[in-house]
C-alpha positions in Angstrom: 43.0 95.3 32.9 46.5 94.1 33.9 46.9 97.4 35.6 43.9 97.0 37.7 45.0 93.2 38.5 48.5 94.6 39.5 46.9 97.2 41.8 44.8 94.9 43.7 47.9 92.5 44.2 50.0 95.2 45.6 47.1 96.3 47.8 46.1 92.7 49.0 49.9 92.3 49.9 50.3 95.8 51.6 47.0 95.0 53.5 48.2 91.6 54.6 51.5 93.1 56.1 49.7 95.9 57.6 47.1 93.6 59.6 50.2 91.7 61.3 51.7 95.0 62.0 48.8 96.5 63.9 48.1 93.4 65.8 51.2 94.0 67.4 51.0 97.6 67.8 47.3 97.3 69.4 49.1 94.8 71.7 51.7 97.1 72.6 49.4 100.0 72.8 47.2 98.3 75.3 50.0 97.1 77.2 51.6 100.4 77.6 48.0 102.0 78.9 47.7 99.2 81.3 51.3 99.5 82.7 50.9 103.3 82.7 47.8 103.3 84.8 48.8 100.2 87.4 52.6 101.0 87.8 55.2 103.8 87.7 57.0 102.4 84.7 56.0 105.4 82.1 55.3 108.0 84.8 58.4 110.0 84.2 59.1 108.9 80.7 58.0 110.8 77.7 56.4 108.6 75.2 56.6 110.1 71.5 55.9 109.5 68.0 54.0 106.1 67.4 54.1 107.3 63.7 57.8 106.4 63.9 57.0 102.7 64.0 54.6 103.2 61.1 57.3 104.9 59.2 59.7 102.0 59.8 57.1 99.5 58.6 56.2 101.3 55.6 59.7 101.7 54.5 60.7 98.1 55.1 57.6 97.1 53.1 58.5 99.4 50.3 62.0 97.8 50.2 60.7 94.4 50.0 57.7 95.3 47.4 60.1 95.3 44.2 61.9 92.2 43.4 59.6 89.3 43.7 56.6 91.3 42.2 58.8 92.7 39.4 59.6 89.4 38.3 55.9 88.1 38.8 54.6 90.7 36.7 57.0 90.9 34.0 56.6 86.8 33.6 52.9 87.3 33.4 53.2 90.1 30.6 52.6 93.2 32.6 54.7 96.2 31.2 57.2 98.0 33.2 55.0 101.1 33.1 52.1 99.4 34.3 54.1 97.7 37.3 55.3 101.0 38.5 51.9 102.8 38.0 50.2 100.3 39.8 52.7 100.5 42.7 52.3 104.3 42.6 48.7 104.0 42.9 48.9 101.4 45.5 50.8 103.6 47.9 47.5 105.7 48.6 46.8 102.4 50.8 48.7 104.1 53.6 46.0 106.4 54.0 44.4 103.8 55.9 47.5 103.6 58.3 47.5 107.4 58.6 43.6 107.3 59.9 44.6 104.4 62.3 47.7 106.2 63.6 45.8 109.4 64.2 43.1 107.5 66.1 45.6 105.8 68.3 47.4 108.9 68.9 44.5 110.8 70.0 43.3 108.0 72.5 47.2 107.9 73.8 47.2 111.7 74.3 44.1 111.8 76.3 45.0 108.6 78.3 48.7 109.3 78.7 49.9 112.6 80.2 53.2 112.0 78.7 52.5 111.0 75.2 52.9 113.5 72.2 52.4 112.4 68.7 54.9 113.5 65.8 52.6 115.7 64.0 52.3 117.8 67.4 56.1 117.6 67.9 56.8 119.0 64.3 54.0 121.3 64.4 54.2 122.6 67.7 51.5 125.2 69.0 49.9 125.1 65.8 46.7 124.0 67.3 45.1 124.4 70.8 42.4 121.8 70.4 41.2 118.9 68.1 39.4 120.9 65.6 38.6 119.4 62.0 41.3 121.5 60.5 43.7 119.6 63.0 42.6 116.2 61.9 42.5 117.3 58.1 45.8 118.6 58.0 47.3 115.5 60.2 45.8 113.1 57.8 47.1 114.8 54.7 50.4 115.3 56.2 50.7 111.6 57.2 49.4 110.3 54.1 51.5 112.1 51.9 54.8 111.6 53.9 54.0 107.9 54.3 53.5 107.9 50.5 57.1 109.2 50.1 58.4 106.9 52.4 56.9 103.8 50.8 57.9 104.9 47.3 61.3 105.7 48.6 61.9 102.3 49.9 60.7 100.8 46.5 63.0 103.0 44.5 66.1 101.9 46.7 65.1 98.3 45.8 64.9 99.0 42.0 68.2 101.0 42.1 70.0 98.1 43.8 68.1 95.6 41.7 69.8 97.2 38.7 73.1 97.0 40.0 75.6 94.2 40.2 77.0 93.4 43.8 80.3 95.5 43.5 78.3 98.6 42.5 75.8 97.9 45.3 78.8 97.9 47.9 80.5 100.9 46.3 77.2 103.0 46.5 76.5 102.1 49.9 80.0 103.2 51.1 79.6 106.5 49.2 76.2 107.1 50.7 77.3 106.5 54.1 80.4 108.7 53.6 78.3 111.5 52.0 75.9 111.3 54.7 78.5 111.7 57.6 80.2 114.7 55.4 77.0 116.3 55.0 75.9 116.0 58.7 79.6 117.5 59.7 79.4 120.6 57.6 78.4 123.7 59.6 78.1 127.5 59.0 81.7 127.8 59.6 82.7 125.5 56.7 79.9 126.6 54.1 79.3 130.0 54.9 75.6 129.4 55.3 73.6 127.2 57.4 73.1 124.0 55.3 70.5 122.2 57.9 68.2 125.4 57.5 68.0 124.7 53.7 67.6 120.9 54.3 64.6 121.7 56.5 63.3 124.2 53.8 63.1 121.3 51.4 60.9 119.5 53.8 58.4 122.5 54.3 60.1 124.6 57.0 59.0 128.1 56.3 58.6 131.2 58.4 60.9 129.4 61.3 58.2 126.6 61.5 56.8 123.7 59.4 53.7 124.1 57.4 51.9 120.8 57.2 50.2 121.6 53.7 53.5 123.1 52.2 55.3 119.8 53.6 52.4 117.8 52.0 53.0 119.4 48.5 56.7 118.7 48.9 56.3 115.2 49.9 54.1 114.4 46.8 56.6 116.1 44.4 59.4 113.8 45.9 56.7 110.9 45.7 56.5 111.8 42.1 60.1 112.2 41.5 61.0 108.6 43.1 58.2 107.0 40.9 59.8 108.5 37.5 63.2 107.4 38.9 62.0 103.8 39.5 60.7 103.7 36.0 64.0 104.8 34.7 65.6 101.8 36.7 63.2 99.3 35.6 62.8 100.5 31.9 65.2 98.4 30.3 66.4 96.1 33.2 66.7 92.7 32.5 64.8 89.9 35.0 67.2 88.3 37.4 66.9 85.0 39.6 
């Protein structure tokens, strides 16, 4: 029963934030269409990836969905396992965002000649028309990727919650340095193409990305982040 109540709480909080987000997105979309039809502002500008806005929103929502919820559930007798499990189940709510994003993208692609969705950019030339398979793979890809982003933000918050201030600073600096080192490494230094292997981790196969393979990999990463989150909160004490 506590698992069900926790799930409903997470879902309610998510949809409350999502409703505010889409009010803004709808206003921007309508304004973009109006300006593109009445002015020359967007005529020579390539507009891409509405989904990127959703990715940022979902990641930030995931970041902000741990600390207060963890304290609230713990103080009300919800186990750590139920807390993590309910959040992982609530991540499926992003499927609604995936559906809305697909609908908006199709509208924009038909109204604006210079708009291209993130899905079409990544899986270029995979489809020549809006078929059932196109919508299915688009939905599965976006849903699983959004779930991964959501869980990733939640995991980062749980990881930082477990650390003291000094460790947070050290880890942040090391991650920044590590990211710069990895991006600067090339074939001449390593003897192999690091970027190719990184892309393979995210479903790059046969010189192109495969949406189903990428979705499976996203779900594997999602489960790993969920397990790591449970490890982080298993024995951590509640802090103010």
